C-alpha positions as CSV (number, residue, x, y, z in Angstrom):
1,M,6.6,8.0,21.5
2,K,9.4,9.5,19.4
3,R,8.8,7.2,16.7
4,A,5.0,8.2,16.6
5,G,6.2,11.8,16.4
6,E,8.4,10.9,13.5
7,L,5.5,9.4,11.6
8,T,3.3,12.2,12.4
9,M,5.7,14.7,11.2
10,K,6.5,12.5,7.9
11,G,2.7,12.2,7.2
12,L,2.2,16.0,7.7
13,I,5.0,16.9,5.4
14,A,3.7,14.3,2.7
15,I,0.2,15.8,2.8
16,I,1.7,19.4,2.5
17,L,3.7,18.1,-0.3
18,F,0.7,16.4,-2.1
19,G,-1.4,19.6,-1.6
20,T,1.4,21.7,-3.0
21,V,1.4,19.6,-6.2
22,C,-2.2,19.5,-6.7
23,F,-2.4,23.2,-6.3
24,A,0.3,23.8,-8.8
25,Q,-1.9,21.8,-11.2
26,Q,-4.9,23.9,-10.7
27,G,-3.0,27.0,-10.8
28,K,-2.2,26.9,-14.3
29,N,-4.5,29.0,-16.6
30,L,-6.0,27.4,-19.6
31,V,-6.5,29.5,-22.7
32,I,-8.8,27.9,-25.1
33,L,-8.0,29.2,-28.8
34,P,-10.3,29.1,-31.7
35,F,-11.0,25.6,-32.9
36,E,-10.3,24.8,-36.3
37,S,-12.0,22.6,-39.0
38,S,-10.5,20.5,-41.7
39,V,-13.9,19.1,-42.4
40,K,-16.3,20.3,-45.0
41,G,-20.0,20.7,-44.1
42,A,-19.6,21.2,-40.6
43,A,-20.2,25.0,-40.5
44,G,-20.7,26.3,-36.9
45,L,-19.6,23.0,-35.1
46,P,-16.2,23.9,-33.9
47,D,-17.4,27.3,-32.6
48,A,-20.4,25.7,-30.9
49,T,-18.0,23.0,-29.4
50,R,-15.5,25.6,-28.3
51,T,-18.3,27.2,-26.2
52,A,-19.3,24.1,-24.7
53,V,-15.9,23.1,-23.7
54,I,-15.2,26.7,-22.3
55,A,-18.5,26.3,-20.2
56,M,-17.7,22.7,-19.1
57,L,-14.1,23.5,-18.0
58,K,-15.2,26.7,-16.1
59,E,-17.6,24.4,-14.3
60,E,-15.1,21.8,-13.5
61,T,-12.5,23.9,-12.2
62,L,-9.6,21.9,-13.4
63,F,-7.4,24.8,-14.1
64,G,-6.9,28.0,-12.1
65,A,-8.8,29.9,-14.8
66,V,-10.2,29.0,-18.3
67,L,-9.6,32.1,-20.5
68,T,-9.9,33.2,-24.2
69,P,-7.0,34.5,-26.1
70,E,-8.2,38.2,-25.4
71,D,-8.7,37.6,-21.6
72,A,-5.1,36.1,-21.4
73,K,-3.2,39.0,-23.2
74,D,-1.9,40.3,-19.7
75,K,-1.4,37.2,-17.9
76,D,2.1,35.5,-17.1
77,K,2.9,33.2,-20.2
78,A,5.0,30.7,-17.8
79,N,1.6,30.0,-15.9
80,I,-0.5,29.5,-19.1
81,L,-1.3,26.5,-21.0
82,E,-3.3,26.6,-24.6
83,L,-5.6,24.2,-25.7
84,S,-6.4,24.1,-29.5
85,A,-8.6,21.8,-31.4
86,R,-9.3,20.8,-35.0
87,L,-12.3,19.0,-36.2
88,V,-11.0,15.9,-37.9
89,D,-14.0,14.0,-38.4
90,F,-17.6,14.7,-39.2
91,E,-20.9,13.0,-40.4
92,P,-24.0,15.1,-40.2
93,G,-26.2,12.0,-39.7
94,N,-28.8,10.6,-42.1
95,A,-32.3,9.9,-40.8
96,A,-33.5,7.6,-43.4
97,K,-30.3,5.4,-42.9
98,R,-31.3,5.5,-39.2
99,I,-34.9,4.1,-39.9
100,L,-34.2,1.9,-42.5
101,V,-30.9,0.2,-41.3
102,G,-30.9,0.9,-37.5
103,F,-28.3,-0.4,-35.1
104,G,-26.6,3.0,-35.0
105,G,-26.3,3.4,-38.7
106,G,-26.8,7.1,-39.9
107,R,-26.0,8.6,-36.6
108,A,-24.3,12.2,-36.4
109,H,-20.8,12.0,-35.1
110,A,-17.9,14.6,-34.8
111,G,-14.2,13.8,-34.0
112,F,-12.0,16.6,-32.5
113,E,-8.1,16.3,-32.2
114,F,-7.2,18.5,-29.0
115,V,-3.7,19.6,-28.0
116,I,-2.4,21.3,-25.0
117,K,0.8,23.0,-25.0
118,D,2.7,25.0,-22.3
119,S,5.5,27.5,-23.1
120,K,8.0,25.0,-23.8
121,G,5.7,22.8,-26.2
122,E,3.3,20.0,-26.5
123,V,2.0,18.7,-23.5
124,W,-1.0,16.4,-24.2
125,K,-2.6,15.3,-27.3
126,K,-5.9,13.4,-27.8
127,T,-8.4,12.7,-30.4
128,V,-12.0,12.7,-29.0
129,K,-15.2,11.3,-30.9
130,S,-18.7,12.0,-29.8
131,T,-21.7,10.2,-31.3
132,A,-25.1,11.4,-31.0
133,S,-27.5,9.1,-28.9
134,F,-29.9,7.2,-31.0
135,W,-32.2,5.6,-28.3
136,F,-34.9,7.6,-27.1
137,N,-33.8,11.0,-28.2
138,G,-37.3,11.7,-29.1
139,T,-36.5,12.6,-32.9
140,T,-35.3,11.4,-36.1
141,S,-34.1,14.8,-37.2
142,S,-30.5,15.0,-38.2
143,A,-30.3,18.5,-37.0
144,S,-31.4,17.7,-33.5
145,E,-28.7,15.1,-33.3
146,R,-26.1,17.6,-34.6
147,A,-27.0,19.8,-31.8
148,E,-26.0,17.2,-29.5
149,L,-22.4,16.9,-30.4
150,P,-20.6,20.0,-29.1
151,E,-21.9,19.0,-25.5
152,G,-20.8,15.3,-26.3
153,V,-17.5,16.4,-27.4
154,A,-17.1,18.9,-24.3
155,K,-17.9,16.0,-21.8
156,K,-15.5,13.6,-23.3
157,L,-12.8,15.9,-23.3
158,V,-13.4,16.8,-19.5
159,E,-13.2,13.1,-18.8
160,E,-10.0,12.6,-20.6
161,L,-8.4,15.8,-18.7
162,K,-9.8,14.2,-15.4
163,K,-8.0,10.9,-16.3
164,R,-4.7,13.0,-17.0
165,K,-4.6,14.9,-13.9
């Protein structure tokens, strides 16, 4: 009987410690800095992607709060992580190439380099690339394909962050 009580107590302590660690990770606030671009011809894509990332991260509740730099001014700096991103690869897509060549040629794609830093420095760095769908998207328009990219990048970022947790 005494042994069973010890196992129960150890199990309870393990659950409490595990819950504390999980809570500590979710208790961090994430500040989404403005996204940069080192690629020409992608006007508006960094801003649209940032908006999609903010919305998706708020929906997923991976962090205590998802904030903009303006919202985070009065928050405790020790409890803040910063997410920055830079557009490093972009192809606007080419409808003629998609129709004539096929096999995914001419599809729009974007690649962002994401970095998460805490108050001590870099914590995580990952390049995320999203390619617009080409099967059954109902259009041959390159503009329609480019419109898919921000949400695609945001989804892939959330998937990578979930792996990291």
